[in-house]
C-alpha positions as CSV (number, residue, x, y, z in Angstrom):
1,M,-73.4,163.7,121.5
2,L,-77.2,163.5,122.1
3,A,-77.4,167.3,122.0
4,G,-75.5,167.4,118.7
5,L,-77.8,164.7,117.2
6,A,-80.8,166.7,118.3
7,V,-79.5,169.9,116.6
8,V,-78.8,168.0,113.4
9,A,-82.3,166.4,113.5
10,A,-83.9,169.7,114.0
11,A,-81.9,171.2,111.1
12,M,-82.9,168.4,108.8
13,S,-86.6,168.6,109.8
14,A,-86.5,172.4,109.3
15,R,-85.4,171.8,105.7
16,A,-87.8,169.0,105.0
17,Q,-90.6,169.4,102.6
18,V,-94.1,169.8,104.1
19,S,-97.1,168.6,102.1
20,L,-100.1,170.7,101.3
21,K,-102.3,168.2,103.3
22,T,-100.1,168.8,106.4
23,V,-100.3,172.6,106.0
24,V,-104.1,172.5,105.7
25,D,-104.5,170.3,108.8
26,L,-102.1,172.4,110.9
27,A,-103.8,175.6,109.7
28,Q,-107.3,174.3,110.7
29,S,-106.1,173.2,114.1
30,N,-104.2,176.5,114.7
31,S,-106.7,178.9,113.3
32,S,-108.3,181.5,115.7
33,S,-111.4,181.7,113.6
34,V,-111.9,177.9,113.8
35,K,-111.3,178.0,117.6
36,L,-113.9,180.8,117.9
37,A,-116.4,178.8,115.9
38,Q,-115.7,175.8,118.1
39,S,-116.4,177.8,121.2
40,D,-119.7,179.0,119.5
41,V,-120.7,175.3,119.0
42,L,-120.0,174.6,122.7
43,K,-122.0,177.6,123.7
44,A,-124.9,176.5,121.5
45,K,-124.8,173.0,123.0
46,G,-125.0,174.6,126.5
47,A,-127.9,176.8,125.5
48,L,-129.8,173.7,124.1
49,Q,-129.1,171.7,127.2
50,Q,-130.3,174.6,129.4
51,V,-133.7,174.8,127.8
52,E,-134.2,171.1,127.7
53,D,-133.2,170.7,131.4
54,A,-136.0,173.1,132.4
55,Y,-138.3,170.0,132.6
56,I,-135.9,168.2,134.9
57,P,-136.5,169.0,138.6
58,N,-133.7,170.8,140.3
59,L,-132.8,170.4,144.0
60,S,-131.3,173.0,146.3
61,I,-130.4,172.6,150.0
62,G,-129.9,175.4,152.5
63,S,-130.3,176.6,156.1
64,M,-131.7,179.7,157.8
65,V,-130.5,179.4,161.4
66,G,-130.8,182.5,163.5
67,Y,-132.0,184.0,166.8
68,S,-135.1,186.2,167.1
69,Y,-136.5,188.0,170.2
70,G,-140.2,188.4,170.7
71,F,-142.6,187.5,168.0
72,P,-140.8,185.2,165.5
73,T,-140.4,186.9,162.1
74,G,-139.2,184.0,160.1
75,Q,-139.4,180.2,159.9
76,P,-136.9,178.5,162.2
77,S,-135.5,176.2,159.6
78,I,-132.3,174.3,160.5
79,A,-132.3,172.8,157.0
80,S,-134.4,173.1,154.0
81,A,-134.6,171.5,150.5
82,Q,-136.4,172.9,147.5
83,M,-137.3,171.2,144.2
84,Q,-139.0,172.8,141.2
85,S,-139.4,172.1,137.5
86,L,-141.3,173.2,134.5
87,V,-144.4,171.1,133.7
88,L,-146.1,172.8,130.7
89,S,-144.9,175.8,128.7
90,F,-145.9,176.5,125.1
91,P,-143.0,179.0,124.6
92,Q,-140.5,176.5,125.9
93,Q,-141.2,174.2,123.0
94,Q,-140.3,177.0,120.6
95,Y,-137.2,177.9,122.6
96,M,-136.0,174.3,122.3
97,K,-136.5,174.3,118.5
98,S,-134.7,177.6,118.4
99,A,-131.8,176.2,120.4
100,R,-131.5,173.1,118.2
101,A,-131.5,175.3,115.1
102,G,-128.9,177.5,116.8
103,L,-126.6,174.5,117.4
104,K,-126.9,173.4,113.8
105,A,-126.1,177.0,112.6
106,A,-123.0,177.0,114.8
107,E,-121.9,173.6,113.5
108,L,-122.3,174.9,109.9
109,A,-120.4,178.1,110.8
110,L,-117.6,175.9,112.1
111,K,-117.5,173.9,108.9
112,D,-117.5,177.2,106.9
113,A,-114.6,178.5,109.0
114,R,-112.6,175.3,108.4
115,E,-113.2,175.5,104.7
116,Q,-112.1,179.2,104.6
117,V,-108.9,178.4,106.5
118,A,-108.2,175.5,104.1
119,L,-108.7,177.8,101.1
120,D,-106.4,180.5,102.6
121,A,-103.7,177.9,103.4
122,S,-104.0,176.2,100.0
123,T,-103.8,179.5,98.2
124,D,-100.7,180.6,100.1
125,Y,-99.1,177.2,99.7
126,I,-99.6,177.1,96.0
127,E,-98.4,180.7,95.6
128,L,-95.3,179.8,97.8
129,D,-94.5,176.9,95.5
130,T,-95.0,179.1,92.4
131,V,-92.8,181.9,93.7
132,T,-90.1,179.5,94.8
133,T,-89.9,178.2,91.2
134,E,-90.0,181.7,89.8
135,L,-87.2,182.8,92.1
136,D,-85.0,179.9,90.8
137,A,-85.8,181.1,87.2
138,A,-85.0,184.8,88.2
139,R,-81.6,183.8,89.6
140,Q,-80.9,182.0,86.3
141,Q,-81.9,185.1,84.5
142,E,-79.4,187.1,86.6
143,S,-76.6,184.8,85.8
144,Y,-77.4,185.1,82.1
145,A,-77.6,188.9,82.3
146,A,-74.2,188.9,84.1
147,R,-72.7,187.0,81.2
148,V,-74.2,189.5,78.8
149,V,-72.6,192.4,80.7
150,D,-69.2,190.6,80.5
151,I,-69.6,190.0,76.8
152,E,-70.6,193.6,76.2
153,Q,-67.7,194.9,78.2
154,Q,-65.3,192.9,76.0
155,R,-67.0,194.0,72.8
156,T,-67.1,197.6,73.9
157,G,-63.5,197.5,75.0
158,A,-62.6,196.0,71.6
159,G,-64.6,198.8,69.8
160,V,-67.1,196.3,68.3
161,D,-70.2,197.7,70.1
162,A,-71.1,201.1,71.3
163,M,-71.2,202.1,75.0
164,S,-75.0,202.3,74.8
165,D,-75.1,198.5,74.3
166,L,-73.1,198.0,77.5
167,L,-75.4,200.4,79.4
168,Q,-78.4,198.6,78.0
169,A,-77.0,195.3,79.2
170,R,-76.3,196.7,82.6
171,L,-79.9,198.1,82.8
172,I,-81.3,194.7,82.0
173,A,-79.2,193.1,84.7
174,A,-80.3,195.8,87.2
175,Q,-84.0,195.2,86.3
176,L,-83.6,191.5,86.8
177,K,-81.9,192.0,90.1
178,L,-84.8,194.2,91.2
179,K,-87.3,191.6,90.1
180,R,-85.4,188.9,92.1
181,L,-85.5,191.2,95.2
182,H,-89.3,191.6,94.7
183,L,-89.7,187.8,94.5
184,E,-87.6,187.3,97.6
185,T,-89.7,189.8,99.5
186,R,-92.9,188.1,98.3
187,L,-91.5,184.7,99.3
188,A,-90.7,185.9,102.8
189,T,-94.2,187.4,103.1
190,L,-95.8,184.1,102.1
191,A,-93.6,182.1,104.4
192,K,-94.6,184.4,107.3
193,Q,-98.3,184.0,106.4
194,L,-98.0,180.3,106.3
195,A,-96.1,180.3,109.6
196,T,-98.9,182.3,111.2
197,L,-101.5,180.0,109.8
198,T,-99.9,176.7,110.8
199,G,-97.9,177.7,113.9
200,L,-94.7,176.4,112.4
201,P,-91.5,178.5,112.5
202,A,-91.1,181.1,109.8
203,G,-89.2,179.7,106.8
204,S,-89.5,176.1,107.8
205,I,-92.0,175.2,105.1
206,T,-90.6,174.0,101.9
207,P,-93.4,173.3,99.4
208,D,-93.8,169.8,97.9
209,H,-95.2,170.4,94.4
210,A,-96.2,166.7,94.1
211,S,-98.6,167.1,97.0
212,I,-100.7,169.7,95.2
213,P,-103.7,168.1,93.3
214,E,-104.9,169.7,90.1
215,V,-107.6,172.3,90.7
216,P,-110.5,171.1,88.6
217,A,-112.0,173.5,86.0
218,L,-115.7,173.6,86.8
219,G,-118.0,174.1,83.8
220,T,-120.6,176.8,83.5
221,D,-123.3,174.1,83.7
222,Q,-121.9,172.8,87.1
223,A,-124.8,172.7,89.6
224,P,-124.0,174.9,92.6
225,R,-124.4,173.6,96.1
226,T,-125.4,175.6,99.1
227,T,-122.3,176.6,101.0
228,A,-121.9,175.9,104.7
229,G,-121.8,179.7,105.4
230,I,-125.2,180.3,103.6
231,E,-126.7,177.2,105.3
232,S,-125.6,178.6,108.6
233,S,-127.2,182.0,107.9
234,D,-130.5,180.3,106.8
235,T,-130.5,178.1,109.9
236,L,-129.7,181.0,112.2
237,A,-132.7,182.9,110.7
238,V,-134.9,179.8,111.5
239,S,-133.6,179.9,115.0
240,K,-134.5,183.5,115.4
241,Q,-138.0,182.8,114.0
242,F,-138.6,180.1,116.7
243,Q,-137.3,182.5,119.4
244,A,-139.7,185.2,118.2
245,K,-142.6,182.8,118.2
246,G,-141.8,181.6,121.7
247,D,-141.6,185.2,123.0
248,S,-144.9,185.9,121.3
249,L,-146.6,182.9,123.0
250,A,-145.1,183.9,126.4
251,G,-147.6,186.7,126.7
252,R,-150.6,184.7,125.5
253,R,-150.2,181.1,126.9
254,P,-150.4,179.8,130.5
255,L,-147.3,178.3,132.2
256,I,-147.5,175.4,134.7
257,G,-144.6,174.6,137.1
258,F,-144.1,172.0,139.9
259,G,-142.6,172.9,143.3
260,A,-141.8,171.1,146.5
261,I,-140.3,172.3,149.8
262,Y,-139.1,170.4,152.9
263,N,-138.1,172.2,156.1
264,L,-136.5,170.8,159.3
265,D,-137.6,173.4,161.9
266,S,-136.6,174.0,165.5
267,D,-137.8,176.4,168.2
268,E,-134.7,176.3,170.3
269,L,-133.7,179.9,169.3
270,N,-137.1,181.4,168.3
271,S,-139.7,180.2,170.8
272,Y,-142.0,179.3,167.9
273,S,-144.1,176.9,170.0
274,T,-145.1,179.9,172.2
275,Y,-147.0,181.6,169.4
276,Y,-147.9,178.7,167.1
277,K,-149.8,175.6,168.2
278,N,-149.1,172.1,166.9
279,F,-145.5,173.0,166.1
280,T,-143.8,170.1,164.2
281,P,-140.1,169.9,163.2
282,N,-140.8,168.2,159.8
283,N,-142.8,170.2,157.3
284,V,-143.4,169.4,153.6
285,S,-145.3,171.3,150.9
286,F,-145.7,170.6,147.2
287,G,-148.0,171.5,144.4
288,L,-148.4,173.1,140.9
289,Q,-148.0,176.7,140.1
290,I,-150.1,178.1,137.3
291,Q,-149.4,181.4,135.7
292,I,-151.7,183.0,133.2
293,P,-150.4,186.2,131.5
294,F,-153.0,188.8,131.5
295,F,-151.4,192.3,131.2
296,D,-147.6,192.4,130.7
297,F,-146.1,195.1,128.6
298,A,-142.6,193.8,129.1
299,L,-143.4,190.5,127.5
300,R,-145.0,192.3,124.5
301,A,-142.0,194.5,124.1
302,K,-139.7,191.5,124.2
303,A,-141.8,189.8,121.5
304,R,-141.5,192.8,119.3
305,Q,-137.7,192.9,119.8
306,S,-137.4,189.2,118.9
307,A,-139.6,189.7,115.8
308,A,-137.2,192.5,114.7
309,E,-134.2,190.3,115.2
310,S,-135.8,187.5,113.3
311,L,-136.5,189.8,110.4
312,R,-132.9,191.0,110.4
313,A,-131.5,187.5,110.4
314,T,-133.7,186.6,107.5
315,V,-132.6,189.6,105.5
316,E,-128.9,188.9,106.3
317,A,-129.4,185.3,105.0
318,E,-130.9,186.6,101.8
319,Q,-128.1,189.1,101.4
320,A,-125.4,186.4,101.9
321,R,-127.0,184.3,99.2
322,R,-127.2,187.2,96.8
323,Q,-123.5,188.1,97.4
324,N,-122.5,184.5,96.8
325,D,-124.4,184.5,93.5
326,V,-122.7,187.7,92.5
327,Q,-119.3,186.3,93.4
328,I,-120.0,183.2,91.3
329,A,-121.0,185.3,88.3
330,E,-117.8,187.4,88.6
331,L,-115.5,184.4,89.1
332,T,-117.1,182.6,86.1
333,S,-116.6,185.6,83.9
334,S,-113.0,186.2,85.0
335,L,-112.1,182.5,84.7
336,R,-112.7,182.6,81.0
337,E,-110.2,185.5,80.6
338,L,-107.7,183.9,83.0
339,D,-107.9,180.6,81.1
340,A,-107.2,182.4,77.9
341,E,-104.3,184.3,79.4
342,A,-102.8,181.1,80.8
343,E,-103.0,179.5,77.3
344,V,-101.4,182.5,75.7
345,A,-98.6,182.6,78.3
346,E,-98.0,178.8,77.8
347,L,-97.8,179.2,74.0
348,K,-95.3,182.2,74.4
349,Q,-93.2,180.1,76.7
350,Q,-93.2,177.2,74.2
351,I,-92.2,179.6,71.4
352,A,-89.4,181.1,73.4
353,S,-88.2,177.6,74.2
354,E,-88.1,176.7,70.5
355,Q,-86.4,179.9,69.7
356,L,-83.7,179.2,72.3
357,K,-83.2,175.8,70.7
358,S,-82.8,177.4,67.3
359,V,-80.3,179.9,68.6
360,L,-78.2,177.2,70.2
361,A,-78.3,175.1,67.0
362,Q,-77.1,178.1,65.0
363,L,-74.3,178.9,67.4
364,E,-73.2,175.3,67.1
365,L,-73.6,174.8,63.4
366,G,-73.9,178.3,61.9
367,N,-76.8,179.8,60.1
368,G,-75.9,178.1,56.8
369,A,-75.8,181.5,54.9
370,G,-72.1,181.6,54.5
371,S,-69.9,184.6,54.8
372,G,-70.3,186.2,51.4
373,P,-71.5,189.7,50.7
374,G,-75.1,190.3,51.8
375,A,-75.2,187.2,54.0
376,P,-76.7,187.7,57.5
377,A,-74.2,188.0,60.3
378,Q,-73.5,184.9,62.4
379,L,-75.0,184.8,65.9
380,N,-72.7,185.7,68.8
381,P,-72.8,184.4,72.5
382,R,-74.7,187.6,73.5
383,T,-77.7,186.4,71.5
384,E,-77.7,183.1,73.3
385,Q,-77.8,184.7,76.8
386,Q,-80.6,187.1,75.6
387,A,-82.6,184.1,74.3
388,R,-82.1,182.3,77.6
389,I,-83.3,185.4,79.5
390,D,-86.4,185.7,77.3
391,E,-87.2,182.0,77.7
392,R,-87.0,182.3,81.5
393,Q,-89.2,185.4,81.4
394,K,-91.8,183.7,79.4
395,Y,-91.6,180.7,81.8
396,E,-92.2,183.0,84.8
397,D,-95.1,184.7,83.0
398,A,-96.7,181.3,82.4
399,L,-96.3,180.4,86.1
400,D,-97.9,183.7,87.1
401,A,-100.8,183.1,84.8
402,G,-101.3,179.5,86.0
403,L,-101.2,180.8,89.6
404,D,-104.0,183.4,89.0
405,L,-106.0,180.7,87.3
406,S,-105.6,178.2,90.2
407,K,-106.6,180.9,92.7
408,A,-109.7,181.8,90.8
409,R,-110.7,178.2,90.4
410,L,-110.3,177.5,94.1
411,S,-112.4,180.6,94.9
412,L,-115.1,179.4,92.5
413,L,-115.0,175.9,94.1
414,R,-115.8,177.5,97.4
415,A,-118.5,179.7,96.1
416,L,-120.2,176.8,94.4
417,G,-119.9,174.6,97.5
418,H,-117.5,172.1,95.9
419,I,-114.4,173.0,97.9
420,Q,-114.8,169.9,100.2
421,D,-114.5,167.6,97.2
422,W,-111.1,169.1,96.5
423,L,-110.1,168.8,100.1
424,D,-111.1,165.2,100.2
425,E,-109.0,164.5,97.2
426,L,-106.1,166.4,98.9
427,R,-106.3,164.1,101.9
428,T,-106.1,161.0,99.8
429,R,-102.8,162.0,98.2
């Protein structure tokens, strides 16, 4: 009984509607790009901690026990402890600034990756919801077309219509069947894409139209914000600049370090006391180590390499900003056309709906022209089905136009840096 209840519960959950908010959250937690960005953040945190901990003394313990014959060649240490740390380093200050900027760049890249995944999941979800509605309308069209074929078969058999009329009706039915198959293929592809994004089983996501907030139409005077991706590129360029400055100072500034060593020595195996007077088992040494670079081609070459990497990162940041500006201009231009196309498609759908009402009224009440000579012919049931098919087609065209408009608006929101506002509204629904 419990196994049966579990199967029924699983079937019910598989058919349950999944909100857009849930899909976005699952996509962000399941995304490979987000996970890679998270690993980059952890790596940047480790790099920052490494350069900061250079000033904290480290401690290592070891032993060098061994036997020697004749003159001792090594120190007879039973145990040894070493401690060393950095005291003063001008390049290290720049390296720490570079690591902090690198961590900030990684965090911004993570935010950018999450926004991109949210955009992809939202776009696929909205398209899945639209295609699901279109598929229902296409199936209605098929049923209307099948009725037209039946009517034409009867009229052709009675000699009222020509065979070409029947063939035309069958052609329309075949075209609507082909369109329905295209929509089913498109729906399956979207379901697979969402399953890959969210980690849910394929076909288990039924869209909830009420969970989709309206995508705002940003005006041309809307002030753009710097996106997380561009901020990440700019901050990474700053990090490379600090790294290049640190490498440049490494060949021109002194470095001071602290070191201490303790050895517990024994001459049991080495006869140290035979060759060295005043042998003591406990020995300690400590002091400062000062290094002044004087002539080091390797450090100079590394500085030139870091300078080149800094220049490249700066150029890439400028390129990313310019590409985003171009994308904003292109989306702004296309949005005007898409908005007009959506308005036209909506008006056509309304006209088709009114024409269908007129046809239904005439079929019920007649056209009021009588049956005398010269009067227009009364409408037949075939005209009703054709009007229904046309109304559904205009409805699907309006859905497609609205989908293209929503996609473009979402892309513009991301390019202008306002996608997070829409995601915040999404999470409050």
